[in-house]
C-alpha positions in Angstrom: -30.2 19.1 23.6 -28.3 18.1 20.5 -25.0 20.0 19.8 -25.9 22.1 17.2 -28.5 25.0 19.1 -29.1 27.5 16.2 -27.6 31.1 16.4 -26.7 33.6 19.2 -26.8 37.1 18.4 -23.4 38.5 18.3 -22.2 40.2 21.5 -19.0 39.9 24.0 -18.2 43.2 22.2 -17.8 42.1 18.7 -18.9 45.0 15.9 -21.6 43.1 14.0 -20.8 42.1 10.3 -22.8 43.1 6.9 -24.4 40.1 5.8 -23.0 40.7 2.4 -19.2 40.0 4.3 -17.7 36.5 3.6 -16.6 36.0 7.1 -18.1 33.7 9.6 -18.4 33.2 13.3 -18.6 29.9 15.3 -19.0 29.6 18.9 -17.9 25.8 19.5 -18.2 24.7 22.9 -17.7 28.4 24.3 -14.7 29.7 22.4 -15.2 31.6 19.1 -13.8 31.3 15.1 -13.6 33.7 12.8 -13.0 32.4 9.3 -14.6 32.4 5.9 -17.6 31.0 4.1 -14.8 30.3 1.0 -13.0 28.5 4.1 -15.7 26.4 5.1 -16.8 25.3 1.8 -14.0 23.6 1.8 -15.8 20.8 3.3 -18.0 20.4 1.2 -21.7 20.5 0.0 -23.3 17.8 2.9 -20.9 19.1 5.3 -22.7 20.4 8.2 -19.3 23.7 8.3 -21.2 24.7 4.6 -24.3 24.8 5.9 -23.4 27.0 8.8 -21.9 28.8 6.5 -25.3 29.3 3.8 -26.0 33.2 4.2 -29.6 32.2 3.4 -30.2 30.0 6.2 -28.0 31.6 8.7 -28.3 35.2 7.4 -26.2 36.8 10.4 -24.9 35.9 14.1 -22.9 33.6 15.8 -23.6 30.0 15.2 -23.2 27.9 17.8 -22.1 24.0 18.1 -21.5 22.0 21.5 -18.2 20.7 20.1 -15.0 20.3 21.9 -13.1 23.9 20.7 -9.6 22.5 20.4 -10.1 19.7 18.2 -12.0 22.3 16.0 -9.3 24.4 15.8 -6.9 21.5 14.6 -9.7 20.9 11.9 -10.6 24.8 10.7 -6.6 24.6 9.7 -7.1 21.8 7.6 -9.7 23.4 6.3 -7.5 26.3 5.6 -4.2 24.7 4.5 -5.0 21.4 3.5 -2.7 19.8 6.1 -3.0 19.0 9.7 -1.3 21.6 12.2 1.7 20.4 14.7 -0.5 20.0 17.5 -2.6 17.1 15.6 -0.3 15.2 17.9 -1.1 16.1 20.9 -4.8 14.5 20.5 -6.0 10.9 20.0 -6.5 9.8 16.4 -9.9 8.0 17.1 -11.5 11.5 18.9 -10.1 13.6 15.8 -11.5 10.4 13.8 -15.0 11.0 15.5 -14.9 15.0 15.5 -13.8 15.0 11.4 -17.1 12.7 10.9 -19.6 15.0 13.5 -18.4 18.3 11.0 -18.4 15.7 7.2 -14.3 16.1 7.2 -13.3 12.4 7.5 -12.1 12.8 3.6 -10.1 16.1 3.9 -8.9 14.0 7.4 -7.8 10.8 5.6 -6.3 12.8 2.5 -4.2 14.2 5.0 -3.1 11.3 6.9 -3.4 8.0 4.9 -2.8 9.8 1.4 -1.3 7.3 -0.8 1.2 10.6 -2.1 2.7 10.5 1.7 3.7 6.3 1.4 7.6 6.4 1.4 9.6 3.6 1.0 13.0 4.4 2.7 11.5 5.8 5.6 8.7 3.5 6.7 9.0 1.9 10.7 7.0 -0.7 12.9 3.8 1.5 13.7 1.5 -0.5 15.4 0.4 -4.5 15.6 -3.3 -5.0 15.0 -4.6 -7.8 16.9 -7.1 -10.6 15.4 -9.4 -12.9 17.1 -9.3 -16.6 17.6 -6.4 -19.0 17.1 -6.5 -19.0 13.3 -3.1 -17.3 11.5 -3.8 -15.0 8.5 -3.9 -16.7 5.3 -4.7 -13.4 3.1 -4.8 -9.4 3.0 -6.1 -6.9 1.1 -6.5 -2.9 1.4 -7.7 -0.3 -0.3 -6.3 2.8 -2.0 -6.8 5.0 1.5 -5.7 2.4 4.0 -8.3 0.2 4.7 -7.3 -3.3 5.6 -9.4 -6.8 5.8 -7.6 -9.8 6.8 -8.9 -13.2 6.2 -7.7 -15.5 8.9 -9.6 -19.0 9.2 -13.3 -18.5 8.4 -13.2 -15.0 9.2 -12.3 -12.1 7.5 -11.4 -9.0 10.2 -11.3 -5.3 8.4 -9.1 -2.2 10.2 -10.6 1.0 9.1 -8.1 4.2 7.4 -6.7 4.8 10.7 -6.7 1.0 11.9 -7.7 1.6 15.2 -11.4 0.3 14.3 -12.1 -3.0 13.6 -14.7 -5.2 12.9 -15.1 -9.0 11.7 -17.3 -11.6 10.5 -17.7 -15.2 9.7 -17.7 -16.5 6.0 -19.1 -19.9 4.9 -15.7 -20.9 3.9 -13.3 -23.3 6.5 -10.5 -21.0 5.4 -10.7 -18.1 3.0 -7.7 -18.6 0.6 -8.4 -15.0 -1.6 -9.8 -12.0 -0.8 -9.2 -8.8 -2.9 -10.8 -5.0 -1.5 -13.3 -3.4 -4.2 -14.4 -0.9 -1.6 -13.5 0.1 2.0 -16.4 -2.3 2.4 -16.9 -5.0 0.1 -14.3 -7.5 -0.8 -14.0 -10.1 -3.2 -13.1 -13.7 -1.5 -12.7 -17.2 -2.4 -11.2 -20.7 -1.3 -9.3 -23.4 -2.8 -11.8 -26.2 -1.7 -14.9 -24.9 -1.6 -16.8 -24.0 -4.9 -17.3 -20.4 -6.0 -16.0 -16.5 -5.6 -18.0 -14.4 -3.0 -19.2 -10.9 -3.3 -19.2 -10.2 1.0 -20.9 -6.7 2.3 -18.0 -6.6 4.9 -20.2 -4.1 7.1 -23.8 -6.2 7.3 -21.6 -9.4 6.2 -24.0 -10.9 3.9 -23.5 -12.4 0.8 -23.9 -9.8 -2.1 -22.9 -12.6 -5.7 -22.0 -15.9 -5.9 -20.0 -16.1 -9.1 -19.5 -19.3 -10.7 -17.5 -21.5 -13.7 -19.3 -23.5 -15.4 -16.8 -26.0 -16.5 -17.2 -29.1 -18.9 -16.9 -31.4 -16.7 -19.9 -29.9 -14.0 -17.9 -30.2 -11.2 -17.2 -27.4 -9.0 -15.3 -24.1 -9.7 -13.0 -22.9 -7.2 -11.0 -20.3 -6.5 -7.0 -20.2 -7.0 -6.6 -16.1 -7.7 -8.5 -12.5 -7.5 -7.6 -9.3 -9.3 -9.5 -6.1 -11.1 -8.6 -3.6 -12.8 -10.8 -0.3 -12.5 -13.5 -1.7 -15.1 -13.2 -5.5 -14.6 -13.2 -8.4 -11.6 -10.6 -11.3 -12.9 -10.9 -14.7 -11.0 -9.0 -17.4 -11.6 -10.7 -20.7 -11.4 -9.6 -24.4 -11.2 -12.4 -27.4 -11.7 -12.7 -29.7 -8.8 -11.3 -32.4 -10.5 -8.1 -30.4 -11.2 -7.8 -31.1 -14.4 -9.1 -27.9 -16.2 -8.8 -24.0 -15.5 -9.8 -20.9 -16.5 -10.0 -17.0 -16.1 -13.0 -15.4 -15.9 -13.8 -12.0 -16.7 -16.5 -10.1 -15.0 -18.3 -6.6 -15.1 -17.1 -4.6 -12.2 -19.6 -1.4 -12.6 -22.3 -3.4 -10.5 -23.8 -6.2 -12.0 -20.7 -8.4 -12.2 -22.0 -10.2 -15.2 -19.3 -12.3 -16.9 -18.0 -10.3 -20.6 -15.0 -12.9 -21.5 -13.2 -16.5 -20.8 -9.3 -16.6 -20.8 -6.6 -18.7 -20.4 -8.7 -21.7 -20.8 -6.8 -24.5 -20.7 -7.4 -28.8 -20.2 -5.1 -31.8 -18.6 -4.0 -34.0 -21.5 -1.9 -36.6 -20.6 0.7 -36.4 -18.5 1.6 -33.2 -19.8 0.3 -31.7 -16.2 1.7 -28.1 -16.6 -0.9 -28.0 -19.4 -3.6 -26.6 -17.5 -1.7 -25.6 -14.6 -4.2 -22.4 -12.7 -3.1 -18.7 -12.7 -2.6 -17.9 -8.5 -1.3 -14.3 -9.0 -3.5 -11.8 -11.1 -2.6 -7.9 -11.8 -3.5 -5.8 -13.9 -0.9 -3.7 -16.1 -3.1 -0.8 -16.7 -0.5 1.8 -19.0 0.1 -1.3 -21.0 -3.7 -2.8 -20.8 -2.7 -6.6 -20.4 -2.8 -8.4 -17.2 -0.4 -10.6 -16.3 -1.5 -14.6 -14.7 0.8 -16.8 -12.7 0.9 -20.0 -11.6 3.5 -23.0 -10.7 3.5 -26.6 -9.8 5.5 -28.6 -7.7 6.3 -32.1 -9.1 8.7 -35.0 -9.0 11.1 -33.3 -11.5 10.8 -29.6 -9.4 9.3 -26.9 -9.9 7.8 -25.6 -13.5 5.3 -22.8 -14.1 4.3 -19.7 -16.6 3.8 -16.4 -16.3 1.9 -15.0 -19.5 0.4 -11.4 -20.6 -2.8 -11.3 -21.2 -4.7 -8.7 -24.0 -8.1 -9.2 -22.4 -9.6 -7.3 -25.5 -8.3 -9.8 -27.7 -8.2 -12.9 -25.5 -5.0 -13.7 -26.8 -1.2 -14.4 -25.1 0.5 -10.9 -25.6 3.8 -12.5 -24.2 4.7 -15.9 -22.5 7.6 -17.3 -21.0 7.9 -20.9 -19.2 9.7 -21.6 -16.1 12.4 -24.6 -15.1 15.7 -24.0 -14.4 14.3 -21.8 -11.8 10.9 -20.9 -11.3 9.6 -18.1 -9.2 8.4 -18.4 -5.4 6.7 -15.2 -6.1 5.8 -13.0 -9.1 4.6 -9.1 -9.4 4.5 -6.6 -11.9 5.2 -3.0 -11.7 3.7 -0.3 -14.2 5.9 2.3 -13.2 9.2 0.7 -13.6 7.8 -1.3 -17.1 9.2 -4.7 -16.2 8.3 -7.9 -14.1 9.9 -9.2 -11.5 10.7 -12.8 -10.0 12.0 -14.7 -6.2 13.4 -17.5 -8.0 12.5 -20.5 -5.5 16.1 -22.7 -5.7 18.2 -19.2 -5.7 16.2 -16.7 -3.7 17.3 -14.1 -6.2 15.6 -11.2 -7.6 15.1 -11.3 -11.0 13.8 -8.9 -13.5 12.3 -8.8 -17.2 12.0 -4.9 -18.9 8.4 -5.3 -20.6 10.1 -2.7 -23.1 12.5 -5.9 -24.3 10.4 -9.4 -23.8 11.1 -10.4 -27.0 13.9 -12.5 -26.0 15.5 -16.0 -25.4 16.1 -15.4 -21.4 14.4 -11.7 -20.6 15.8 -12.4 -16.7 18.3 -10.3 -15.1 19.5 -11.1 -11.6 19.9 -7.8 -9.5 21.3 -10.1 -7.0 25.0 -9.3 -8.8 24.3 -12.1 -11.7 24.5 -14.3 -8.7 22.4 -17.5 -10.6 23.7 -19.9 -8.3 21.4 -22.6 -7.5 23.0 -24.8 -4.3 20.6 -27.7 -4.0 18.4 -26.7 -2.2 15.4 -24.1 -2.0 16.3 -20.9 -0.6 13.7 -18.6 -2.0 10.8 -21.4 -0.5 7.9 -19.6 0.6 9.9 -15.5 -0.6 6.8 -12.9 -1.2 7.9 -10.1 -4.2 4.8 -7.5 -4.6 5.5 -3.7 -6.2 4.3 -0.3 -4.9 5.1 2.2 -7.0 8.8 2.9 -8.0 9.5 0.4 -5.1 10.0 -3.5 -5.2 9.4 -5.6 -1.6 10.9 -9.1 -1.2 10.6 -10.8 1.4 13.7 -13.2 2.9 12.2 -15.5 5.5 11.3 -12.6 8.6 13.6 -9.5 6.8 12.3 -7.5 4.1 14.7 -6.3 0.8 13.5 -2.7 -0.9 14.3 -2.7 -4.6 14.6 0.8 -6.3 16.0 2.2 -9.8 18.9 4.5 -9.3 18.7 6.9 -12.2 22.0 7.9 -12.4 25.1 7.1 -14.7 23.2 5.0 -16.8 24.1 4.0 -19.8 22.4 3.6 -23.4 22.3 0.2 -25.0 22.3 -1.1 -28.3 18.7 -0.9 -28.7 18.4 2.7 -27.5 17.2 2.2 -23.7 19.0 3.4 -21.0 21.0 0.7 -18.9 18.9 -0.1 -15.7 20.1 -0.3 -12.6 18.6 -1.2 -9.3 20.3 -1.2 -5.5 19.3 -3.4 -2.9 18.4 -1.9 1.0 17.1 -3.5 4.0 14.0 -1.6 5.3 13.1 -0.4 8.6 14.8 -0.3 11.3 17.1 -3.1 13.2 14.3 -4.4 16.0 11.8 -4.0 13.3 13.3 -7.0 11.0 13.6 -10.8 11.8 11.4 -12.9 13.6 8.7 -14.8 12.0 8.5 -15.8 8.5 6.6 -12.9 6.8 3.3 -14.6 4.9 1.6 -11.7 3.0 2.6 -8.0 2.4 -0.1 -5.0 0.7 -0.5 -1.5 0.8 -2.9 0.5 0.9 -2.9 4.5 1.8 1.2 5.8 3.3 0.9 2.8 4.9 2.3 -1.2 4.6 1.3 -4.1 6.0 2.8 -7.2 6.7 1.5 -10.7 8.3 4.3 -13.5 9.7 3.7 -17.4 10.4 1.9 -18.5 12.8 1.2 -14.9 14.2 -2.6 -14.4 15.3 -1.4 -10.5 14.4 -0.6 -8.1 11.6 2.3 -5.9 11.6 1.6 -2.1 10.2 4.5 0.4 8.6 3.8 4.0 8.7 6.0 6.5 7.1 7.9 8.9 9.5 8.8 11.8 8.9 12.6 13.3 8.2 14.4 14.6 12.1 17.0 16.6 12.7 19.7 16.4 14.9 22.8 18.8 16.1 26.0 17.7 15.5 28.8 19.1 15.8 26.5 22.7 17.1 24.4 22.4 13.9 21.7 21.5 12.8 21.5 18.8 10.0 18.9 17.3 8.0 19.9 13.8 6.4 17.2 13.5 3.6 17.7 9.5 1.9 16.4 9.6 -1.7 17.6 6.3 -4.0 19.4 5.1 -1.5 21.7 7.5 -1.3 22.0 9.8 1.7 23.0 13.8 1.2 23.7 15.6 4.6 23.1 19.3 4.0 23.6 22.3 6.9 19.4 23.5 7.4 20.3 25.8 10.5 19.8 29.0 9.0 16.7 27.4 6.9 13.7 28.0 7.8 9.6 27.1 6.3 10.0 27.6 2.6 13.8 28.1 2.4 14.3 24.9 4.0 11.8 23.2 1.6 13.9 24.8 -1.6 17.0 23.6 -0.3 15.5 19.9 0.2 14.3 19.8 -3.1 18.0 21.6 -4.5 19.6 18.4 -2.7 17.5 15.2 -4.2 18.3 17.4 -7.8 22.3 17.3 -6.3 22.1 13.5 -5.3 20.5 12.5 -8.8 23.1 14.1 -11.3 25.3 12.3 -8.8 26.6 15.3 -6.7 26.7 16.2 -3.2 26.7 12.0 -2.2 28.3 11.1 0.8 27.7 7.7 1.1 25.6 4.3 -0.4 23.3 2.0 2.1 24.3 -1.4 1.9 23.3 -4.7 3.2 26.4 -4.9 6.1 26.1 -1.4 6.9 23.6 0.0 10.1 23.0 3.2 11.3 24.2 4.0 15.6 22.3 6.2 17.6 24.7 10.0 18.4 25.8 10.0 21.8 26.2 12.8 24.2 29.2 12.8 26.6 27.6 10.2 29.3 26.6 7.7 26.7 23.0 8.3 26.6 21.7 8.1 23.4 20.8 11.6 21.6 18.7 11.9 18.9 17.9 10.3 16.5 19.5 7.2 15.0 20.9 9.4 12.3 24.2 10.4 13.1 27.3 9.0 12.2 27.6 5.3 9.8 28.7 2.7 11.3 29.6 -0.9 9.2 29.6 -4.3 10.7 31.1 -7.4 9.1 29.2 -10.3 8.7 
C-alpha cells in the first residue's frame, strides 16, 4: 500500500469544518494534526503538503499519510516558524532528511540546518570526520553555498551532500585531480597539471559534459593551473604543455561554456622566467567586478610572484604588485573587508593591502604587530589563507589562526579612511587543533571543511550554539563578538527578552563598553569544576592564562 492512501472522513468525535475553512486536518501514521492551508503552502507548490492543502483536490475530510508522526511534528514546526524545534535533536539527521524529501521540504530543511547566515567563525567546533575510500590523501576540495562538499583524492572525486551524511564517488580520467570548483551540488569543473583540458563533470552520473581547452600558439597541450567563477563566467588559468606560455580564459557559465574572452596571455622571453608565471589562484571580487589572479615561481634567487586585479570587460590590469622580498605562500581577497591578504612564504606573517588605497609603493601592512623579519628559512611554506565573510583564516602547520577586524576606537588617517585594526585568535577547542599540516580549507553553509597532509579524510567544523552554565548561583551567558567576551546575567530573562539583552551586549561591546577582556594567543578557557573536581558545564567558565 502506498504511504498516501487518500481521504478519510471525519471521525474520532471531531466536528466537521466548513469547506471554506482554512483549517486542514492530517492523519499522519494514526496521529491527527491540525494546521492551516497557509502553513502547508509554505512547503511550495510542488510539495505533497501543498497538494494536500488544495481544496479542489481534497475539499473536506482528513488527509491520511502513512508516515512517522513524530518526525512530521518536527517538520510541521519548521513550516510554522521557519526553525526546527529543540526536540529535532532527538532524531537522526538522516531520518529527518528522508522524511523531508518525501514531503518535498528538503530545501526548507537545508535552509534551517545549513544556512550560510548561520556560520559563526568564533564558535566553530570539529564535529565530524568524513572518511574517503582508497589510499590517496585529498588534493583539492570544493564546496557549494549550502554545504555540499566535493573532495578530489587521486583520480577519484567523492561528494558529500549538504548534511555530510551521504556520499558518492566517481572515477575521472586524470591521474590526480589538482583543481576542482563546484558549479552546483552535482556539477563540478575539474582539471590537472599533467593532463590537458578542463572537464565539466556530472558528479551524479559520472560522465564528462564538456571538455574545454586553450589553443595556445605552440599547439601543445594546455593544463589547468586554477579555476574560479563569478555568477556569469567561469575562469580557467591554463599553461602550455611546454611551460613557456600561459593565459586565463573566460567561459560563459549560462549553459553553453563558450569562450568569451582571453586575458593575461603571456610568453616567456629569454631568461625572464617571471614573465609568464601562470595564475595558480583565481578569485572573483564581486563588489568591484574584478578578478584576482595570483601565481608564484621558485627559482635560484628564491620565490617570486605577482598578484593582479583584472578588469575582464576591458581585459586590462587594474592593479598589479610583483612579489620578491617576502613573496606569498598563499593569497586571498575579501570583498566584505575590501582587502587582499597574504601569508609571507619566508616570514610566515599575515599581511593585508586595503583595496581602497592600492596606489602606493608598498601597500602591505603586517598584521603580526609589524614584524617582518625573515629568519632565513621559509616559515610560511605550505600555509593556506582564505577569507569567508568578514573573517580571514590562515593555517599554520596543523593549527588555524582567525583574523577579525575590530571596529572599536578607529582613527581617521590623512587620506580620510579609517585606520584598520585586526585581531588574531586561535580557532576551535584545544583538542580540535594540532596534528598534520593543513593542506586545504573551504567553506559552505554553516561549515568549514579542512584536509590534512597524508590523511585520507576530511574534517568538518560546525558552529555550536552558545551554551549556558551556572556560576555563583546565577545563570550567565558568554557572548563572543569581534574577539571580545562580554558576560551578562541572563538568569531573569527568557525568550525575546534574552535575545534583546544579547543584542544590547553586542552593541555595547562594539562601542567599547562592558568589555571584560580580550582573547589572545597564549590564553585559553579552562572548564568549571564542582567541589569534587569534576568538570561542570561548558568550558567557558573562568579564564586562565598559560605562558609559552
